[in-house]
PyMOL Python script that loads the backbone (N, CA, C, O; Angstrom):
from pymol import cmd

cmd.read_pdbstr("""\
ATOM      1  N   MET A   1     118.790 226.237 232.588  1.00  0.00           N
ATOM      2  CA  MET A   1     119.947 225.051 232.654  1.00  0.00           C
ATOM      3  C   MET A   1     121.626 226.118 232.209  1.00  0.00           C
ATOM      4  O   MET A   1     121.930 226.711 231.174  1.00  0.00           O
ATOM      5  N   SER A   2     122.140 226.003 233.130  1.00  0.00           N
ATOM      6  CA  SER A   2     123.653 226.250 232.565  1.00  0.00           C
ATOM      7  C   SER A   2     124.499 225.380 232.516  1.00  0.00           C
ATOM      8  O   SER A   2     124.527 224.266 233.039  1.00  0.00           O
ATOM      9  N   PRO A   3     125.474 226.096 231.629  1.00  0.00           N
ATOM     10  CA  PRO A   3     126.338 225.612 230.474  1.00  0.00           C
ATOM     11  C   PRO A   3     127.410 224.773 231.715  1.00  0.00           C
ATOM     12  O   PRO A   3     127.861 225.274 232.746  1.00  0.00           O
ATOM     13  N   HIS A   4     127.679 222.851 231.006  1.00  0.00           N
ATOM     14  CA  HIS A   4     128.669 222.331 231.603  1.00  0.00           C
ATOM     15  C   HIS A   4     129.883 222.135 230.647  1.00  0.00           C
ATOM     16  O   HIS A   4     129.847 222.455 229.458  1.00  0.00           O
ATOM     17  N   GLN A   5     130.658 221.737 231.093  1.00  0.00           N
ATOM     18  CA  GLN A   5     132.082 220.806 230.417  1.00  0.00           C
ATOM     19  C   GLN A   5     131.965 219.925 229.718  1.00  0.00           C
ATOM     20  O   GLN A   5     131.391 219.052 230.368  1.00  0.00           O
ATOM     21  N   ILE A   6     132.229 219.464 228.393  1.00  0.00           N
ATOM     22  CA  ILE A   6     132.468 218.291 228.050  1.00  0.00           C
ATOM     23  C   ILE A   6     133.953 218.289 227.264  1.00  0.00           C
ATOM     24  O   ILE A   6     134.225 219.384 226.772  1.00  0.00           O
ATOM     25  N   ILE A   7     134.642 217.565 227.129  1.00  0.00           N
ATOM     26  CA  ILE A   7     135.927 217.601 226.972  1.00  0.00           C
ATOM     27  C   ILE A   7     136.271 216.853 225.243  1.00  0.00           C
ATOM     28  O   ILE A   7     136.352 215.657 224.961  1.00  0.00           O
ATOM     29  N   ALA A   8     136.397 217.913 224.435  1.00  0.00           N
ATOM     30  CA  ALA A   8     136.035 217.157 222.956  1.00  0.00           C
ATOM     31  C   ALA A   8     137.472 217.344 222.436  1.00  0.00           C
ATOM     32  O   ALA A   8     137.947 218.480 222.436  1.00  0.00           O
ATOM     33  N   ASN A   9     138.144 216.367 222.022  1.00  0.00           N
ATOM     34  CA  ASN A   9     139.575 216.240 221.364  1.00  0.00           C
ATOM     35  C   ASN A   9     140.700 216.969 222.270  1.00  0.00           C
ATOM     36  O   ASN A   9     141.724 217.334 221.691  1.00  0.00           O
ATOM     37  N   GLY A  10     140.572 217.192 223.601  1.00  0.00           N
ATOM     38  CA  GLY A  10     141.576 217.572 224.530  1.00  0.00           C
ATOM     39  C   GLY A  10     140.988 218.915 225.046  1.00  0.00           C
ATOM     40  O   GLY A  10     141.875 219.515 225.653  1.00  0.00           O
ATOM     41  N   LYS A  11     140.137 219.421 225.034  1.00  0.00           N
ATOM     42  CA  LYS A  11     139.719 220.889 224.744  1.00  0.00           C
ATOM     43  C   LYS A  11     138.331 220.917 226.062  1.00  0.00           C
ATOM     44  O   LYS A  11     137.531 219.986 226.141  1.00  0.00           O
ATOM     45  N   SER A  12     138.296 221.689 226.649  1.00  0.00           N
ATOM     46  CA  SER A  12     137.005 221.608 227.787  1.00  0.00           C
ATOM     47  C   SER A  12     136.079 223.044 226.673  1.00  0.00           C
ATOM     48  O   SER A  12     136.389 224.166 226.272  1.00  0.00           O
ATOM     49  N   ILE A  13     135.222 222.402 226.594  1.00  0.00           N
ATOM     50  CA  ILE A  13     133.974 223.121 226.220  1.00  0.00           C
ATOM     51  C   ILE A  13     132.729 222.941 226.274  1.00  0.00           C
ATOM     52  O   ILE A  13     132.084 221.893 226.304  1.00  0.00           O
ATOM     53  N   ALA A  14     132.380 224.097 226.285  1.00  0.00           N
ATOM     54  CA  ALA A  14     130.836 224.423 227.200  1.00  0.00           C
ATOM     55  C   ALA A  14     129.648 224.203 226.421  1.00  0.00           C
ATOM     56  O   ALA A  14     129.471 224.583 225.264  1.00  0.00           O
ATOM     57  N   ALA A  15     128.966 223.656 227.039  1.00  0.00           N
ATOM     58  CA  ALA A  15     127.868 222.651 226.029  1.00  0.00           C
ATOM     59  C   ALA A  15     126.498 222.826 227.379  1.00  0.00           C
ATOM     60  O   ALA A  15     126.601 223.015 228.591  1.00  0.00           O
ATOM     61  N   GLN A  16     125.231 222.654 226.446  1.00  0.00           N
ATOM     62  CA  GLN A  16     123.903 222.609 227.174  1.00  0.00           C
ATOM     63  C   GLN A  16     123.871 221.707 227.389  1.00  0.00           C
ATOM     64  O   GLN A  16     123.799 220.961 226.412  1.00  0.00           O
ATOM     65  N   LEU A  17     123.892 221.105 228.649  1.00  0.00           N
ATOM     66  CA  LEU A  17     123.448 219.376 229.122  1.00  0.00           C
ATOM     67  C   LEU A  17     121.811 219.833 230.042  1.00  0.00           C
ATOM     68  O   LEU A  17     121.368 220.866 230.544  1.00  0.00           O
ATOM     69  N   PRO A  18     121.405 218.652 229.911  1.00  0.00           N
ATOM     70  CA  PRO A  18     121.452 217.434 229.270  1.00  0.00           C
ATOM     71  C   PRO A  18     121.462 217.752 227.451  1.00  0.00           C
ATOM     72  O   PRO A  18     120.889 218.704 226.922  1.00  0.00           O
ATOM     73  N   CYS A  19     122.149 216.842 226.832  1.00  0.00           N
ATOM     74  CA  CYS A  19     121.692 216.769 225.180  1.00  0.00           C
ATOM     75  C   CYS A  19     122.573 216.009 224.640  1.00  0.00           C
ATOM     76  O   CYS A  19     123.662 215.771 225.163  1.00  0.00           O
ATOM     77  N   THR A  20     122.107 215.458 223.307  1.00  0.00           N
ATOM     78  CA  THR A  20     122.329 214.366 222.407  1.00  0.00           C
ATOM     79  C   THR A  20     124.187 214.558 222.106  1.00  0.00           C
ATOM     80  O   THR A  20     124.493 215.704 222.438  1.00  0.00           O
ATOM     81  N   ILE A  21     124.869 214.123 221.822  1.00  0.00           N
ATOM     82  CA  ILE A  21     125.874 214.077 220.893  1.00  0.00           C
ATOM     83  C   ILE A  21     125.299 214.421 219.315  1.00  0.00           C
ATOM     84  O   ILE A  21     126.192 214.841 218.579  1.00  0.00           O
ATOM     85  N   GLU A  22     124.519 214.355 218.949  1.00  0.00           N
ATOM     86  CA  GLU A  22     123.583 214.982 217.173  1.00  0.00           C
ATOM     87  C   GLU A  22     123.917 216.606 217.925  1.00  0.00           C
ATOM     88  O   GLU A  22     124.965 217.174 217.619  1.00  0.00           O
ATOM     89  N   GLU A  23     123.124 217.140 218.723  1.00  0.00           N
ATOM     90  CA  GLU A  23     122.862 218.325 219.494  1.00  0.00           C
ATOM     91  C   GLU A  23     124.070 218.936 219.729  1.00  0.00           C
ATOM     92  O   GLU A  23     124.137 220.099 219.333  1.00  0.00           O
ATOM     93  N   PHE A  24     125.530 218.250 220.529  1.00  0.00           N
ATOM     94  CA  PHE A  24     126.951 218.717 220.717  1.00  0.00           C
ATOM     95  C   PHE A  24     127.435 219.448 219.311  1.00  0.00           C
ATOM     96  O   PHE A  24     127.789 220.617 219.156  1.00  0.00           O
ATOM     97  N   LEU A  25     127.349 218.519 218.461  1.00  0.00           N
ATOM     98  CA  LEU A  25     127.776 218.555 217.232  1.00  0.00           C
ATOM     99  C   LEU A  25     127.108 219.532 216.442  1.00  0.00           C
ATOM    100  O   LEU A  25     127.745 219.980 215.488  1.00  0.00           O
ATOM    101  N   ILE A  26     125.990 219.941 216.637  1.00  0.00           N
ATOM    102  CA  ILE A  26     125.529 220.967 215.178  1.00  0.00           C
ATOM    103  C   ILE A  26     125.745 221.899 216.640  1.00  0.00           C
ATOM    104  O   ILE A  26     126.447 222.668 215.984  1.00  0.00           O
ATOM    105  N   ALA A  27     125.755 222.176 217.265  1.00  0.00           N
ATOM    106  CA  ALA A  27     126.450 223.272 218.165  1.00  0.00           C
ATOM    107  C   ALA A  27     127.556 223.918 217.786  1.00  0.00           C
ATOM    108  O   ALA A  27     127.611 225.143 217.682  1.00  0.00           O
ATOM    109  N   GLN A  28     128.736 222.944 217.498  1.00  0.00           N
ATOM    110  CA  GLN A  28     129.815 223.558 217.351  1.00  0.00           C
ATOM    111  C   GLN A  28     130.398 223.311 215.891  1.00  0.00           C
ATOM    112  O   GLN A  28     131.571 223.205 215.533  1.00  0.00           O
ATOM    113  N   LYS A  29     129.096 223.245 215.086  1.00  0.00           N
ATOM    114  CA  LYS A  29     128.912 223.647 213.785  1.00  0.00           C
ATOM    115  C   LYS A  29     129.470 222.738 212.579  1.00  0.00           C
ATOM    116  O   LYS A  29     129.706 222.968 211.393  1.00  0.00           O
ATOM    117  N   LEU A  30     129.598 221.387 213.564  1.00  0.00           N
ATOM    118  CA  LEU A  30     129.719 220.296 212.805  1.00  0.00           C
ATOM    119  C   LEU A  30     128.914 219.196 212.096  1.00  0.00           C
ATOM    120  O   LEU A  30     128.098 218.864 212.956  1.00  0.00           O
ATOM    121  N   LEU A  31     128.687 218.437 210.988  1.00  0.00           N
ATOM    122  CA  LEU A  31     127.924 217.760 210.439  1.00  0.00           C
ATOM    123  C   LEU A  31     128.219 216.609 210.715  1.00  0.00           C
ATOM    124  O   LEU A  31     129.260 216.030 210.406  1.00  0.00           O
ATOM    125  N   PRO A  32     126.883 215.993 211.613  1.00  0.00           N
ATOM    126  CA  PRO A  32     126.918 214.408 212.191  1.00  0.00           C
ATOM    127  C   PRO A  32     127.127 213.976 211.612  1.00  0.00           C
ATOM    128  O   PRO A  32     128.007 213.321 212.170  1.00  0.00           O
ATOM    129  N   ARG A  33     127.082 213.443 210.116  1.00  0.00           N
ATOM    130  CA  ARG A  33     127.479 212.424 209.066  1.00  0.00           C
ATOM    131  C   ARG A  33     128.883 212.754 208.864  1.00  0.00           C
ATOM    132  O   ARG A  33     129.747 211.899 209.055  1.00  0.00           O
ATOM    133  N   SER A  34     129.233 214.196 208.408  1.00  0.00           N
ATOM    134  CA  SER A  34     130.909 213.946 208.652  1.00  0.00           C
ATOM    135  C   SER A  34     131.863 213.980 209.632  1.00  0.00           C
ATOM    136  O   SER A  34     132.959 214.526 209.505  1.00  0.00           O
ATOM    137  N   VAL A  35     131.572 213.556 210.354  1.00  0.00           N
ATOM    138  CA  VAL A  35     132.467 213.042 211.557  1.00  0.00           C
ATOM    139  C   VAL A  35     132.781 211.614 212.037  1.00  0.00           C
ATOM    140  O   VAL A  35     132.302 210.805 211.244  1.00  0.00           O
ATOM    141  N   VAL A  36     133.354 211.091 212.953  1.00  0.00           N
ATOM    142  CA  VAL A  36     133.448 209.993 213.505  1.00  0.00           C
ATOM    143  C   VAL A  36     133.867 210.183 214.918  1.00  0.00           C
ATOM    144  O   VAL A  36     134.941 210.742 215.146  1.00  0.00           O
ATOM    145  N   VAL A  37     133.178 209.804 215.799  1.00  0.00           N
ATOM    146  CA  VAL A  37     132.985 210.187 217.243  1.00  0.00           C
ATOM    147  C   VAL A  37     133.295 208.825 218.688  1.00  0.00           C
ATOM    148  O   VAL A  37     132.705 207.754 218.828  1.00  0.00           O
ATOM    149  N   GLU A  38     134.124 209.269 219.331  1.00  0.00           N
ATOM    150  CA  GLU A  38     134.088 208.604 220.257  1.00  0.00           C
ATOM    151  C   GLU A  38     134.106 209.050 221.692  1.00  0.00           C
ATOM    152  O   GLU A  38     134.848 209.864 222.241  1.00  0.00           O
ATOM    153  N   HIS A  39     132.929 208.195 222.265  1.00  0.00           N
ATOM    154  CA  HIS A  39     132.156 209.047 223.062  1.00  0.00           C
ATOM    155  C   HIS A  39     133.259 208.231 224.315  1.00  0.00           C
ATOM    156  O   HIS A  39     133.455 207.054 224.013  1.00  0.00           O
ATOM    157  N   ASN A  40     133.980 208.679 225.630  1.00  0.00           N
ATOM    158  CA  ASN A  40     134.101 208.079 226.533  1.00  0.00           C
ATOM    159  C   ASN A  40     134.728 206.813 226.388  1.00  0.00           C
ATOM    160  O   ASN A  40     134.301 205.839 227.007  1.00  0.00           O
ATOM    161  N   GLY A  41     135.773 206.737 225.569  1.00  0.00           N
ATOM    162  CA  GLY A  41     136.834 205.774 224.942  1.00  0.00           C
ATOM    163  C   GLY A  41     135.718 204.720 224.289  1.00  0.00           C
ATOM    164  O   GLY A  41     136.118 203.557 224.261  1.00  0.00           O
ATOM    165  N   GLU A  42     134.318 204.959 223.737  1.00  0.00           N
ATOM    166  CA  GLU A  42     133.920 203.658 223.336  1.00  0.00           C
ATOM    167  C   GLU A  42     133.622 204.275 221.823  1.00  0.00           C
ATOM    168  O   GLU A  42     133.082 205.374 221.949  1.00  0.00           O
ATOM    169  N   ALA A  43     133.804 203.911 220.449  1.00  0.00           N
ATOM    170  CA  ALA A  43     133.174 204.142 219.165  1.00  0.00           C
ATOM    171  C   ALA A  43     132.061 204.141 219.092  1.00  0.00           C
ATOM    172  O   ALA A  43     131.451 203.074 219.150  1.00  0.00           O
ATOM    173  N   VAL A  44     131.187 205.755 218.885  1.00  0.00           N
ATOM    174  CA  VAL A  44     129.469 205.356 218.584  1.00  0.00           C
ATOM    175  C   VAL A  44     129.541 205.687 216.768  1.00  0.00           C
ATOM    176  O   VAL A  44     130.167 206.307 215.908  1.00  0.00           O
ATOM    177  N   ALA A  45     128.239 204.630 217.022  1.00  0.00           N
ATOM    178  CA  ALA A  45     127.756 204.703 215.253  1.00  0.00           C
ATOM    179  C   ALA A  45     126.999 205.925 215.362  1.00  0.00           C
ATOM    180  O   ALA A  45     126.559 206.345 216.432  1.00  0.00           O
ATOM    181  N   PRO A  46     126.828 206.582 214.071  1.00  0.00           N
ATOM    182  CA  PRO A  46     126.015 207.495 213.171  1.00  0.00           C
ATOM    183  C   PRO A  46     124.791 207.602 213.588  1.00  0.00           C
ATOM    184  O   PRO A  46     124.092 208.582 213.846  1.00  0.00           O
ATOM    185  N   SER A  47     124.578 206.288 213.632  1.00  0.00           N
ATOM    186  CA  SER A  47     122.756 205.987 214.206  1.00  0.00           C
ATOM    187  C   SER A  47     122.459 206.385 215.479  1.00  0.00           C
ATOM    188  O   SER A  47     121.283 206.697 215.673  1.00  0.00           O
ATOM    189  N   GLU A  48     123.497 206.481 216.730  1.00  0.00           N
ATOM    190  CA  GLU A  48     123.340 206.277 217.518  1.00  0.00           C
ATOM    191  C   GLU A  48     123.626 207.743 218.158  1.00  0.00           C
ATOM    192  O   GLU A  48     123.358 207.867 219.352  1.00  0.00           O
ATOM    193  N   PHE A  49     124.206 208.984 217.381  1.00  0.00           N
ATOM    194  CA  PHE A  49     124.350 210.355 217.902  1.00  0.00           C
ATOM    195  C   PHE A  49     123.193 210.667 218.460  1.00  0.00           C
ATOM    196  O   PHE A  49     123.189 211.095 219.614  1.00  0.00           O
ATOM    197  N   SER A  50     121.802 210.481 217.620  1.00  0.00           N
ATOM    198  CA  SER A  50     120.597 211.271 218.260  1.00  0.00           C
ATOM    199  C   SER A  50     120.444 211.283 219.439  1.00  0.00           C
ATOM    200  O   SER A  50     120.209 212.224 220.196  1.00  0.00           O
ATOM    201  N   ARG A  51     120.661 209.519 219.750  1.00  0.00           N
ATOM    202  CA  ARG A  51     119.905 208.427 221.344  1.00  0.00           C
ATOM    203  C   ARG A  51     121.188 208.935 222.367  1.00  0.00           C
ATOM    204  O   ARG A  51     121.052 209.163 223.569  1.00  0.00           O
ATOM    205  N   ARG A  52     122.289 209.038 221.698  1.00  0.00           N
ATOM    206  CA  ARG A  52     123.218 208.573 223.174  1.00  0.00           C
ATOM    207  C   ARG A  52     123.786 210.374 223.896  1.00  0.00           C
ATOM    208  O   ARG A  52     124.478 211.293 223.459  1.00  0.00           O
ATOM    209  N   GLN A  53     122.970 210.098 225.250  1.00  0.00           N
ATOM    210  CA  GLN A  53     123.497 211.431 226.121  1.00  0.00           C
ATOM    211  C   GLN A  53     124.445 212.242 226.167  1.00  0.00           C
ATOM    212  O   GLN A  53     124.590 212.228 224.945  1.00  0.00           O
ATOM    213  N   LEU A  54     125.180 212.902 226.483  1.00  0.00           N
ATOM    214  CA  LEU A  54     126.204 213.518 227.244  1.00  0.00           C
ATOM    215  C   LEU A  54     126.007 214.200 228.299  1.00  0.00           C
ATOM    216  O   LEU A  54     125.051 214.974 228.258  1.00  0.00           O
ATOM    217  N   ASN A  55     126.647 214.154 229.289  1.00  0.00           N
ATOM    218  CA  ASN A  55     126.874 214.281 230.763  1.00  0.00           C
ATOM    219  C   ASN A  55     128.047 215.219 230.676  1.00  0.00           C
ATOM    220  O   ASN A  55     128.850 215.152 229.745  1.00  0.00           O
ATOM    221  N   ALA A  56     128.159 216.276 231.859  1.00  0.00           N
ATOM    222  CA  ALA A  56     128.949 216.807 232.282  1.00  0.00           C
ATOM    223  C   ALA A  56     130.353 216.274 232.877  1.00  0.00           C
ATOM    224  O   ALA A  56     130.321 215.915 234.054  1.00  0.00           O
ATOM    225  N   GLY A  57     131.461 216.194 232.255  1.00  0.00           N
ATOM    226  CA  GLY A  57     132.719 215.929 231.970  1.00  0.00           C
ATOM    227  C   GLY A  57     133.051 214.301 231.125  1.00  0.00           C
ATOM    228  O   GLY A  57     134.063 213.601 231.106  1.00  0.00           O
ATOM    229  N   ASP A  58     131.993 214.173 230.629  1.00  0.00           N
ATOM    230  CA  ASP A  58     132.343 213.488 229.056  1.00  0.00           C
ATOM    231  C   ASP A  58     133.518 213.850 228.389  1.00  0.00           C
ATOM    232  O   ASP A  58     133.990 214.980 228.262  1.00  0.00           O
ATOM    233  N   THR A  59     133.910 212.868 228.007  1.00  0.00           N
ATOM    234  CA  THR A  59     135.007 213.339 227.024  1.00  0.00           C
ATOM    235  C   THR A  59     134.574 212.576 225.397  1.00  0.00           C
ATOM    236  O   THR A  59     133.939 211.566 225.091  1.00  0.00           O
ATOM    237  N   LEU A  60     135.227 213.560 224.675  1.00  0.00           N
ATOM    238  CA  LEU A  60     134.752 212.964 222.872  1.00  0.00           C
ATOM    239  C   LEU A  60     135.816 213.219 222.303  1.00  0.00           C
ATOM    240  O   LEU A  60     136.362 214.286 222.584  1.00  0.00           O
ATOM    241  N   GLU A  61     136.432 212.326 221.336  1.00  0.00           N
ATOM    242  CA  GLU A  61     137.228 212.568 220.076  1.00  0.00           C
ATOM    243  C   GLU A  61     136.465 212.336 218.892  1.00  0.00           C
ATOM    244  O   GLU A  61     135.940 211.304 218.475  1.00  0.00           O
ATOM    245  N   ILE A  62     136.513 213.700 218.349  1.00  0.00           N
ATOM    246  CA  ILE A  62     135.976 214.218 217.353  1.00  0.00           C
ATOM    247  C   ILE A  62     136.799 213.900 215.983  1.00  0.00           C
ATOM    248  O   ILE A  62     137.941 214.359 215.958  1.00  0.00           O
ATOM    249  N   VAL A  63     136.314 213.095 214.717  1.00  0.00           N
ATOM    250  CA  VAL A  63     137.700 213.291 213.696  1.00  0.00           C
ATOM    251  C   VAL A  63     136.394 213.153 212.683  1.00  0.00           C
ATOM    252  O   VAL A  63     135.351 212.519 212.521  1.00  0.00           O
ATOM    253  N   LYS A  64     137.418 214.473 211.978  1.00  0.00           N
ATOM    254  CA  LYS A  64     136.211 214.639 210.864  1.00  0.00           C
ATOM    255  C   LYS A  64     136.649 213.846 209.726  1.00  0.00           C
ATOM    256  O   LYS A  64     137.845 213.554 209.747  1.00  0.00           O
ATOM    257  N   ILE A  65     135.746 213.293 208.417  1.00  0.00           N
ATOM    258  CA  ILE A  65     135.655 212.404 207.585  1.00  0.00           C
ATOM    259  C   ILE A  65     136.771 213.244 206.614  1.00  0.00           C
ATOM    260  O   ILE A  65     137.118 214.389 206.907  1.00  0.00           O
ATOM    261  N   VAL A  66     137.188 212.666 205.653  1.00  0.00           N
ATOM    262  CA  VAL A  66     138.005 213.221 204.790  1.00  0.00           C
ATOM    263  C   VAL A  66     137.941 212.311 203.878  1.00  0.00           C
ATOM    264  O   VAL A  66     138.427 211.190 204.025  1.00  0.00           O
ATOM    265  N   ALA A  67     136.898 212.984 202.100  1.00  0.00           N
ATOM    266  CA  ALA A  67     136.708 212.391 201.737  1.00  0.00           C
ATOM    267  C   ALA A  67     137.706 212.021 199.937  1.00  0.00           C
ATOM    268  O   ALA A  67     137.520 212.711 198.934  1.00  0.00           O
ATOM    269  N   GLY A  68     138.772 210.704 200.004  1.00  0.00           N
ATOM    270  CA  GLY A  68     139.747 210.882 199.065  1.00  0.00           C
ATOM    271  C   GLY A  68     139.306 210.965 197.787  1.00  0.00           C
ATOM    272  O   GLY A  68     138.201 210.521 197.476  1.00  0.00           O
ATOM    273  N   GLY A  69     140.195 211.594 196.834  1.00  0.00           N
ATOM    274  CA  GLY A  69     139.733 211.305 195.528  1.00  0.00           C
ATOM    275  C   GLY A  69     140.679 210.694 194.880  1.00  0.00           C
ATOM    276  O   GLY A  69     140.501 210.343 193.713  1.00  0.00           O
TER     277      GLY A  69
END
""", "prot")
cmd.dss("prot")
cmd.show_as("cartoon", "prot")
cmd.util.cbc("prot")
cmd.orient("prot")
């Protein structure tokens, strides 16, 4: 399986596809429960991260959640 490109926050990132959003986040050293994700312009609930498949050329916007205090 050769790497393919995902666009994450405007940057092209190599990813082992097919993979789920959850697998992609973990590969990027991000905790799935600490981010909000938009996949191809659609907000994705954290419960969907392990089921939503990524394909070459997909666009992700990933925002880290910062706890206020």
